[in-house]
mmCIF file of the N, C-alpha and C atoms, coordinates in Angstrom:
data_MODEL
# 
_entry.id   MODEL 
# 
loop_
_atom_site.group_PDB 
_atom_site.id 
_atom_site.type_symbol 
_atom_site.label_atom_id 
_atom_site.label_alt_id 
_atom_site.label_comp_id 
_atom_site.label_asym_id 
_atom_site.label_entity_id 
_atom_site.label_seq_id 
_atom_site.pdbx_PDB_ins_code 
_atom_site.Cartn_x 
_atom_site.Cartn_y 
_atom_site.Cartn_z 
_atom_site.occupancy 
_atom_site.B_iso_or_equiv 
_atom_site.pdbx_formal_charge 
_atom_site.auth_seq_id 
_atom_site.auth_comp_id 
_atom_site.auth_asym_id 
_atom_site.auth_atom_id 
_atom_site.pdbx_PDB_model_num 
ATOM 1   N N  . UNK A 1 1  ? 39.908 88.159 -23.961 1.00 0.00 ? 1  UNK A N  1 
ATOM 2   C CA . UNK A 1 1  ? 38.920 87.283 -24.551 1.00 0.00 ? 1  UNK A CA 1 
ATOM 3   C C  . UNK A 1 1  ? 38.272 88.021 -25.725 1.00 0.00 ? 1  UNK A C  1 
ATOM 4   N N  . UNK A 1 2  ? 38.323 87.406 -26.860 1.00 0.00 ? 2  UNK A N  1 
ATOM 5   C CA . UNK A 1 2  ? 37.720 88.022 -28.035 1.00 0.00 ? 2  UNK A CA 1 
ATOM 6   C C  . UNK A 1 2  ? 36.218 87.771 -28.047 1.00 0.00 ? 2  UNK A C  1 
ATOM 7   N N  . UNK A 1 3  ? 35.551 88.449 -28.954 1.00 0.00 ? 3  UNK A N  1 
ATOM 8   C CA . UNK A 1 3  ? 34.102 88.296 -29.074 1.00 0.00 ? 3  UNK A CA 1 
ATOM 9   C C  . UNK A 1 3  ? 33.737 86.866 -29.448 1.00 0.00 ? 3  UNK A C  1 
ATOM 10  N N  . UNK A 1 4  ? 34.525 86.269 -30.328 1.00 0.00 ? 4  UNK A N  1 
ATOM 11  C CA . UNK A 1 4  ? 34.246 84.896 -30.764 1.00 0.00 ? 4  UNK A CA 1 
ATOM 12  C C  . UNK A 1 4  ? 34.390 83.905 -29.614 1.00 0.00 ? 4  UNK A C  1 
ATOM 13  N N  . UNK A 1 5  ? 35.446 84.022 -28.835 1.00 0.00 ? 5  UNK A N  1 
ATOM 14  C CA . UNK A 1 5  ? 35.631 83.091 -27.725 1.00 0.00 ? 5  UNK A CA 1 
ATOM 15  C C  . UNK A 1 5  ? 34.576 83.300 -26.645 1.00 0.00 ? 5  UNK A C  1 
ATOM 16  N N  . UNK A 1 6  ? 34.133 84.531 -26.469 1.00 0.00 ? 6  UNK A N  1 
ATOM 17  C CA . UNK A 1 6  ? 33.063 84.796 -25.504 1.00 0.00 ? 6  UNK A CA 1 
ATOM 18  C C  . UNK A 1 6  ? 31.756 84.145 -25.966 1.00 0.00 ? 6  UNK A C  1 
ATOM 19  N N  . UNK A 1 7  ? 31.469 84.205 -27.258 1.00 0.00 ? 7  UNK A N  1 
ATOM 20  C CA . UNK A 1 7  ? 30.258 83.568 -27.789 1.00 0.00 ? 7  UNK A CA 1 
ATOM 21  C C  . UNK A 1 7  ? 30.335 82.046 -27.685 1.00 0.00 ? 7  UNK A C  1 
ATOM 22  N N  . UNK A 1 8  ? 31.508 81.495 -27.944 1.00 0.00 ? 8  UNK A N  1 
ATOM 23  C CA . UNK A 1 8  ? 31.686 80.046 -27.825 1.00 0.00 ? 8  UNK A CA 1 
ATOM 24  C C  . UNK A 1 8  ? 31.516 79.615 -26.369 1.00 0.00 ? 8  UNK A C  1 
ATOM 25  N N  . UNK A 1 9  ? 32.066 80.377 -25.447 1.00 0.00 ? 9  UNK A N  1 
ATOM 26  C CA . UNK A 1 9  ? 31.926 80.061 -24.023 1.00 0.00 ? 9  UNK A CA 1 
ATOM 27  C C  . UNK A 1 9  ? 30.470 80.156 -23.586 1.00 0.00 ? 9  UNK A C  1 
ATOM 28  N N  . UNK A 1 10 ? 29.772 81.178 -24.040 1.00 0.00 ? 10 UNK A N  1 
ATOM 29  C CA . UNK A 1 10 ? 28.360 81.332 -23.691 1.00 0.00 ? 10 UNK A CA 1 
ATOM 30  C C  . UNK A 1 10 ? 27.520 80.205 -24.282 1.00 0.00 ? 10 UNK A C  1 
ATOM 31  N N  . UNK A 1 11 ? 27.822 79.816 -25.510 1.00 0.00 ? 11 UNK A N  1 
ATOM 32  C CA . UNK A 1 11 ? 27.092 78.717 -26.140 1.00 0.00 ? 11 UNK A CA 1 
ATOM 33  C C  . UNK A 1 11 ? 27.341 77.403 -25.410 1.00 0.00 ? 11 UNK A C  1 
ATOM 34  N N  . UNK A 1 12 ? 28.575 77.184 -24.977 1.00 0.00 ? 12 UNK A N  1 
ATOM 35  C CA . UNK A 1 12 ? 28.884 75.961 -24.240 1.00 0.00 ? 12 UNK A CA 1 
ATOM 36  C C  . UNK A 1 12 ? 28.161 75.930 -22.900 1.00 0.00 ? 12 UNK A C  1 
ATOM 37  N N  . UNK A 1 13 ? 28.167 77.062 -22.197 1.00 0.00 ? 13 UNK A N  1 
ATOM 38  C CA . UNK A 1 13 ? 27.450 77.128 -20.923 1.00 0.00 ? 13 UNK A CA 1 
ATOM 39  C C  . UNK A 1 13 ? 25.952 76.910 -21.120 1.00 0.00 ? 13 UNK A C  1 
ATOM 40  N N  . UNK A 1 14 ? 25.395 77.490 -22.149 1.00 0.00 ? 14 UNK A N  1 
ATOM 41  C CA . UNK A 1 14 ? 23.971 77.311 -22.422 1.00 0.00 ? 14 UNK A CA 1 
ATOM 42  C C  . UNK A 1 14 ? 23.650 75.863 -22.755 1.00 0.00 ? 14 UNK A C  1 
ATOM 43  N N  . UNK A 1 15 ? 24.495 75.233 -23.545 1.00 0.00 ? 15 UNK A N  1 
ATOM 44  C CA . UNK A 1 15 ? 24.269 73.825 -23.899 1.00 0.00 ? 15 UNK A CA 1 
ATOM 45  C C  . UNK A 1 15 ? 24.330 72.938 -22.657 1.00 0.00 ? 15 UNK A C  1 
ATOM 46  N N  . UNK A 1 16 ? 25.326 73.150 -21.799 1.00 0.00 ? 16 UNK A N  1 
ATOM 47  C CA . UNK A 1 16 ? 25.423 72.375 -20.558 1.00 0.00 ? 16 UNK A CA 1 
ATOM 48  C C  . UNK A 1 16 ? 24.203 72.623 -19.685 1.00 0.00 ? 16 UNK A C  1 
ATOM 49  N N  . UNK A 1 17 ? 23.783 73.894 -19.577 1.00 0.00 ? 17 UNK A N  1 
ATOM 50  C CA . UNK A 1 17 ? 22.645 74.227 -18.737 1.00 0.00 ? 17 UNK A CA 1 
ATOM 51  C C  . UNK A 1 17 ? 21.378 73.535 -19.229 1.00 0.00 ? 17 UNK A C  1 
ATOM 52  N N  . UNK A 1 18 ? 21.145 73.556 -20.525 1.00 0.00 ? 18 UNK A N  1 
ATOM 53  C CA . UNK A 1 18 ? 19.945 72.922 -21.082 1.00 0.00 ? 18 UNK A CA 1 
ATOM 54  C C  . UNK A 1 18 ? 19.948 71.421 -20.787 1.00 0.00 ? 18 UNK A C  1 
ATOM 55  N N  . UNK A 1 19 ? 21.066 70.766 -21.027 1.00 0.00 ? 19 UNK A N  1 
ATOM 56  C CA . UNK A 1 19 ? 21.151 69.323 -20.790 1.00 0.00 ? 19 UNK A CA 1 
ATOM 57  C C  . UNK A 1 19 ? 20.924 68.999 -19.318 1.00 0.00 ? 19 UNK A C  1 
ATOM 58  N N  . UNK A 1 20 ? 21.576 69.732 -18.438 1.00 0.00 ? 20 UNK A N  1 
ATOM 59  C CA . UNK A 1 20 ? 21.447 69.456 -17.008 1.00 0.00 ? 20 UNK A CA 1 
ATOM 60  C C  . UNK A 1 20 ? 20.054 69.803 -16.478 1.00 0.00 ? 20 UNK A C  1 
ATOM 61  N N  . UNK A 1 21 ? 19.449 70.879 -16.974 1.00 0.00 ? 21 UNK A N  1 
ATOM 62  C CA . UNK A 1 21 ? 18.099 71.240 -16.536 1.00 0.00 ? 21 UNK A CA 1 
ATOM 63  C C  . UNK A 1 21 ? 17.089 70.195 -16.998 1.00 0.00 ? 21 UNK A C  1 
ATOM 64  N N  . UNK A 1 22 ? 17.229 69.717 -18.224 1.00 0.00 ? 22 UNK A N  1 
ATOM 65  C CA . UNK A 1 22 ? 16.323 68.667 -18.700 1.00 0.00 ? 22 UNK A CA 1 
ATOM 66  C C  . UNK A 1 22 ? 16.517 67.376 -17.912 1.00 0.00 ? 22 UNK A C  1 
ATOM 67  N N  . UNK A 1 23 ? 17.746 67.058 -17.597 1.00 0.00 ? 23 UNK A N  1 
ATOM 68  C CA . UNK A 1 23 ? 18.012 65.871 -16.798 1.00 0.00 ? 23 UNK A CA 1 
ATOM 69  C C  . UNK A 1 23 ? 17.375 65.999 -15.414 1.00 0.00 ? 23 UNK A C  1 
ATOM 70  N N  . UNK A 1 24 ? 17.442 67.173 -14.828 1.00 0.00 ? 24 UNK A N  1 
ATOM 71  C CA . UNK A 1 24 ? 16.812 67.415 -13.538 1.00 0.00 ? 24 UNK A CA 1 
ATOM 72  C C  . UNK A 1 24 ? 15.301 67.180 -13.640 1.00 0.00 ? 24 UNK A C  1 
ATOM 73  N N  . UNK A 1 25 ? 14.681 67.716 -14.679 1.00 0.00 ? 25 UNK A N  1 
ATOM 74  C CA . UNK A 1 25 ? 13.232 67.562 -14.844 1.00 0.00 ? 25 UNK A CA 1 
ATOM 75  C C  . UNK A 1 25 ? 12.836 66.108 -15.065 1.00 0.00 ? 25 UNK A C  1 
ATOM 76  N N  . UNK A 1 26 ? 13.690 65.329 -15.693 1.00 0.00 ? 26 UNK A N  1 
ATOM 77  C CA . UNK A 1 26 ? 13.395 63.914 -15.906 1.00 0.00 ? 26 UNK A CA 1 
ATOM 78  C C  . UNK A 1 26 ? 13.416 63.157 -14.581 1.00 0.00 ? 26 UNK A C  1 
ATOM 79  N N  . UNK A 1 27 ? 14.318 63.516 -13.695 1.00 0.00 ? 27 UNK A N  1 
ATOM 80  C CA . UNK A 1 27 ? 14.496 62.760 -12.462 1.00 0.00 ? 27 UNK A CA 1 
ATOM 81  C C  . UNK A 1 27 ? 13.549 63.139 -11.321 1.00 0.00 ? 27 UNK A C  1 
ATOM 82  N N  . UNK A 1 28 ? 12.925 64.308 -11.381 1.00 0.00 ? 28 UNK A N  1 
ATOM 83  C CA . UNK A 1 28 ? 12.030 64.680 -10.287 1.00 0.00 ? 28 UNK A CA 1 
ATOM 84  C C  . UNK A 1 28 ? 10.629 64.159 -10.572 1.00 0.00 ? 28 UNK A C  1 
ATOM 85  N N  . UNK A 1 29 ? 9.860  63.991 -9.522  1.00 0.00 ? 29 UNK A N  1 
ATOM 86  C CA . UNK A 1 29 ? 8.529  63.413 -9.689  1.00 0.00 ? 29 UNK A CA 1 
ATOM 87  C C  . UNK A 1 29 ? 7.458  64.483 -9.896  1.00 0.00 ? 29 UNK A C  1 
ATOM 88  N N  . UNK A 1 30 ? 7.569  65.616 -9.202  1.00 0.00 ? 30 UNK A N  1 
ATOM 89  C CA . UNK A 1 30 ? 6.591  66.686 -9.361  1.00 0.00 ? 30 UNK A CA 1 
ATOM 90  C C  . UNK A 1 30 ? 7.293  67.929 -9.888  1.00 0.00 ? 30 UNK A C  1 
ATOM 91  N N  . UNK A 1 31 ? 6.600  68.646 -10.725 1.00 0.00 ? 31 UNK A N  1 
ATOM 92  C CA . UNK A 1 31 ? 7.182  69.864 -11.296 1.00 0.00 ? 31 UNK A CA 1 
ATOM 93  C C  . UNK A 1 31 ? 6.365  71.050 -10.810 1.00 0.00 ? 31 UNK A C  1 
ATOM 94  N N  . UNK A 1 32 ? 6.902  71.769 -9.830  1.00 0.00 ? 32 UNK A N  1 
ATOM 95  C CA . UNK A 1 32 ? 6.277  73.002 -9.387  1.00 0.00 ? 32 UNK A CA 1 
ATOM 96  C C  . UNK A 1 32 ? 7.311  74.123 -9.474  1.00 0.00 ? 32 UNK A C  1 
ATOM 97  N N  . UNK A 1 33 ? 6.935  75.309 -9.084  1.00 0.00 ? 33 UNK A N  1 
ATOM 98  C CA . UNK A 1 33 ? 7.808  76.471 -9.254  1.00 0.00 ? 33 UNK A CA 1 
ATOM 99  C C  . UNK A 1 33 ? 9.119  76.325 -8.494  1.00 0.00 ? 33 UNK A C  1 
ATOM 100 N N  . UNK A 1 34 ? 9.039  75.859 -7.258  1.00 0.00 ? 34 UNK A N  1 
ATOM 101 C CA . UNK A 1 34 ? 10.255 75.709 -6.470  1.00 0.00 ? 34 UNK A CA 1 
ATOM 102 C C  . UNK A 1 34 ? 11.215 74.705 -7.101  1.00 0.00 ? 34 UNK A C  1 
ATOM 103 N N  . UNK A 1 35 ? 10.690 73.597 -7.595  1.00 0.00 ? 35 UNK A N  1 
ATOM 104 C CA . UNK A 1 35 ? 11.537 72.598 -8.262  1.00 0.00 ? 35 UNK A CA 1 
ATOM 105 C C  . UNK A 1 35 ? 12.195 73.176 -9.504  1.00 0.00 ? 35 UNK A C  1 
ATOM 106 N N  . UNK A 1 36 ? 11.493 74.003 -10.242 1.00 0.00 ? 36 UNK A N  1 
ATOM 107 C CA . UNK A 1 36 ? 12.083 74.635 -11.433 1.00 0.00 ? 36 UNK A CA 1 
ATOM 108 C C  . UNK A 1 36 ? 13.206 75.590 -11.058 1.00 0.00 ? 36 UNK A C  1 
ATOM 109 N N  . UNK A 1 37 ? 13.009 76.360 -9.999  1.00 0.00 ? 37 UNK A N  1 
ATOM 110 C CA . UNK A 1 37 ? 14.041 77.306 -9.557  1.00 0.00 ? 37 UNK A CA 1 
ATOM 111 C C  . UNK A 1 37 ? 15.277 76.559 -9.064  1.00 0.00 ? 37 UNK A C  1 
ATOM 112 N N  . UNK A 1 38 ? 15.061 75.547 -8.248  1.00 0.00 ? 38 UNK A N  1 
ATOM 113 C CA . UNK A 1 38 ? 16.183 74.751 -7.731  1.00 0.00 ? 38 UNK A CA 1 
ATOM 114 C C  . UNK A 1 38 ? 16.896 74.042 -8.878  1.00 0.00 ? 38 UNK A C  1 
ATOM 115 N N  . UNK A 1 39 ? 16.139 73.474 -9.801  1.00 0.00 ? 39 UNK A N  1 
ATOM 116 C CA . UNK A 1 39 ? 16.735 72.786 -10.946 1.00 0.00 ? 39 UNK A CA 1 
ATOM 117 C C  . UNK A 1 39 ? 17.535 73.713 -11.830 1.00 0.00 ? 39 UNK A C  1 
ATOM 118 N N  . UNK A 1 40 ? 17.001 74.897 -12.090 1.00 0.00 ? 40 UNK A N  1 
ATOM 119 C CA . UNK A 1 40 ? 17.714 75.873 -12.918 1.00 0.00 ? 40 UNK A CA 1 
ATOM 120 C C  . UNK A 1 40 ? 18.998 76.329 -12.237 1.00 0.00 ? 40 UNK A C  1 
ATOM 121 N N  . UNK A 1 41 ? 18.930 76.527 -10.925 1.00 0.00 ? 41 UNK A N  1 
ATOM 122 C CA . UNK A 1 41 ? 20.121 76.946 -10.187 1.00 0.00 ? 41 UNK A CA 1 
ATOM 123 C C  . UNK A 1 41 ? 21.179 75.845 -10.151 1.00 0.00 ? 41 UNK A C  1 
ATOM 124 N N  . UNK A 1 42 ? 20.741 74.639 -9.880  1.00 0.00 ? 42 UNK A N  1 
ATOM 125 C CA . UNK A 1 42 ? 21.681 73.518 -9.854  1.00 0.00 ? 42 UNK A CA 1 
ATOM 126 C C  . UNK A 1 42 ? 22.285 73.278 -11.232 1.00 0.00 ? 42 UNK A C  1 
ATOM 127 N N  . UNK A 1 43 ? 21.487 73.436 -12.272 1.00 0.00 ? 43 UNK A N  1 
ATOM 128 C CA . UNK A 1 43 ? 21.995 73.265 -13.632 1.00 0.00 ? 43 UNK A CA 1 
ATOM 129 C C  . UNK A 1 43 ? 23.007 74.355 -13.979 1.00 0.00 ? 43 UNK A C  1 
ATOM 130 N N  . UNK A 1 44 ? 22.785 75.567 -13.499 1.00 0.00 ? 44 UNK A N  1 
ATOM 131 C CA . UNK A 1 44 ? 23.733 76.659 -13.757 1.00 0.00 ? 44 UNK A CA 1 
ATOM 132 C C  . UNK A 1 44 ? 25.075 76.384 -13.084 1.00 0.00 ? 44 UNK A C  1 
ATOM 133 N N  . UNK A 1 45 ? 25.023 75.942 -11.840 1.00 0.00 ? 45 UNK A N  1 
ATOM 134 C CA . UNK A 1 45 ? 26.267 75.598 -11.127 1.00 0.00 ? 45 UNK A CA 1 
ATOM 135 C C  . UNK A 1 45 ? 26.958 74.434 -11.825 1.00 0.00 ? 45 UNK A C  1 
ATOM 136 N N  . UNK A 1 46 ? 26.194 73.439 -12.205 1.00 0.00 ? 46 UNK A N  1 
ATOM 137 C CA . UNK A 1 46 ? 26.756 72.288 -12.911 1.00 0.00 ? 46 UNK A CA 1 
ATOM 138 C C  . UNK A 1 46 ? 27.363 72.670 -14.239 1.00 0.00 ? 46 UNK A C  1 
ATOM 139 N N  . UNK A 1 47 ? 26.725 73.587 -14.957 1.00 0.00 ? 47 UNK A N  1 
ATOM 140 C CA . UNK A 1 47 ? 27.266 74.039 -16.243 1.00 0.00 ? 47 UNK A CA 1 
ATOM 141 C C  . UNK A 1 47 ? 28.600 74.754 -16.062 1.00 0.00 ? 47 UNK A C  1 
ATOM 142 N N  . UNK A 1 48 ? 28.688 75.583 -15.039 1.00 0.00 ? 48 UNK A N  1 
ATOM 143 C CA . UNK A 1 48 ? 29.960 76.274 -14.772 1.00 0.00 ? 48 UNK A CA 1 
ATOM 144 C C  . UNK A 1 48 ? 31.060 75.285 -14.410 1.00 0.00 ? 48 UNK A C  1 
ATOM 145 N N  . UNK A 1 49 ? 30.725 74.314 -13.581 1.00 0.00 ? 49 UNK A N  1 
ATOM 146 C CA . UNK A 1 49 ? 31.721 73.313 -13.188 1.00 0.00 ? 49 UNK A CA 1 
ATOM 147 C C  . UNK A 1 49 ? 32.109 72.407 -14.360 1.00 0.00 ? 49 UNK A C  1 
ATOM 148 N N  . UNK A 1 50 ? 31.152 72.073 -15.215 1.00 0.00 ? 50 UNK A N  1 
ATOM 149 C CA . UNK A 1 50 ? 31.464 71.235 -16.379 1.00 0.00 ? 50 UNK A CA 1 
ATOM 150 C C  . UNK A 1 50 ? 32.392 71.969 -17.337 1.00 0.00 ? 50 UNK A C  1 
ATOM 151 N N  . UNK A 1 51 ? 32.140 73.256 -17.551 1.00 0.00 ? 51 UNK A N  1 
ATOM 152 C CA . UNK A 1 51 ? 33.014 74.033 -18.435 1.00 0.00 ? 51 UNK A CA 1 
ATOM 153 C C  . UNK A 1 51 ? 34.402 74.176 -17.827 1.00 0.00 ? 51 UNK A C  1 
ATOM 154 N N  . UNK A 1 52 ? 34.461 74.431 -16.536 1.00 0.00 ? 52 UNK A N  1 
ATOM 155 C CA . UNK A 1 52 ? 35.767 74.552 -15.870 1.00 0.00 ? 52 UNK A CA 1 
ATOM 156 C C  . UNK A 1 52 ? 36.529 73.239 -15.919 1.00 0.00 ? 52 UNK A C  1 
ATOM 157 N N  . UNK A 1 53 ? 35.838 72.137 -15.712 1.00 0.00 ? 53 UNK A N  1 
ATOM 158 C CA . UNK A 1 53 ? 36.480 70.832 -15.768 1.00 0.00 ? 53 UNK A CA 1 
ATOM 159 C C  . UNK A 1 53 ? 36.978 70.488 -17.155 1.00 0.00 ? 53 UNK A C  1 
ATOM 160 N N  . UNK A 1 54 ? 36.180 70.820 -18.160 1.00 0.00 ? 54 UNK A N  1 
ATOM 161 C CA . UNK A 1 54 ? 36.602 70.546 -19.531 1.00 0.00 ? 54 UNK A CA 1 
ATOM 162 C C  . UNK A 1 54 ? 37.817 71.388 -19.900 1.00 0.00 ? 54 UNK A C  1 
ATOM 163 N N  . UNK A 1 55 ? 37.825 72.635 -19.470 1.00 0.00 ? 55 UNK A N  1 
ATOM 164 C CA . UNK A 1 55 ? 38.979 73.491 -19.763 1.00 0.00 ? 55 UNK A CA 1 
ATOM 165 C C  . UNK A 1 55 ? 40.217 73.031 -19.017 1.00 0.00 ? 55 UNK A C  1 
ATOM 166 N N  . UNK A 1 56 ? 40.053 72.495 -17.815 1.00 0.00 ? 56 UNK A N  1 
ATOM 167 C CA . UNK A 1 56 ? 41.201 72.009 -17.047 1.00 0.00 ? 56 UNK A CA 1 
ATOM 168 C C  . UNK A 1 56 ? 41.818 70.790 -17.704 1.00 0.00 ? 56 UNK A C  1 
ATOM 169 N N  . UNK A 1 57 ? 40.995 69.947 -18.306 1.00 0.00 ? 57 UNK A N  1 
ATOM 170 C CA . UNK A 1 57 ? 41.500 68.734 -18.952 1.00 0.00 ? 57 UNK A CA 1 
ATOM 171 C C  . UNK A 1 57 ? 42.132 69.060 -20.299 1.00 0.00 ? 57 UNK A C  1 
ATOM 172 N N  . UNK A 1 58 ? 41.499 69.961 -21.051 1.00 0.00 ? 58 UNK A N  1 
ATOM 173 C CA . UNK A 1 58 ? 42.029 70.309 -22.378 1.00 0.00 ? 58 UNK A CA 1 
ATOM 174 C C  . UNK A 1 58 ? 42.443 71.776 -22.392 1.00 0.00 ? 58 UNK A C  1 
ATOM 175 N N  . UNK A 1 59 ? 43.480 72.079 -21.661 1.00 0.00 ? 59 UNK A N  1 
ATOM 176 C CA . UNK A 1 59 ? 43.959 73.464 -21.537 1.00 0.00 ? 59 UNK A CA 1 
ATOM 177 C C  . UNK A 1 59 ? 44.464 73.969 -22.870 1.00 0.00 ? 59 UNK A C  1 
ATOM 178 N N  . UNK A 1 60 ? 44.008 75.184 -23.252 1.00 0.00 ? 60 UNK A N  1 
ATOM 179 C CA . UNK A 1 60 ? 44.464 75.796 -24.496 1.00 0.00 ? 60 UNK A CA 1 
ATOM 180 C C  . UNK A 1 60 ? 45.077 77.136 -24.216 1.00 0.00 ? 60 UNK A C  1 
# 
């Protein structure tokens, strides 16, 4: 993996994480520390799965 592909992968994961974390915050009713931790964790898992799924569909 070159430096460029690593940066692209990191940027894609960050973009997915931001979108999923914001979506989590929109759907919950109360925002406290535990909800933020759970949302961030769920968004991280979702970002990894979204990137893996996208790579599986468009294999390069």
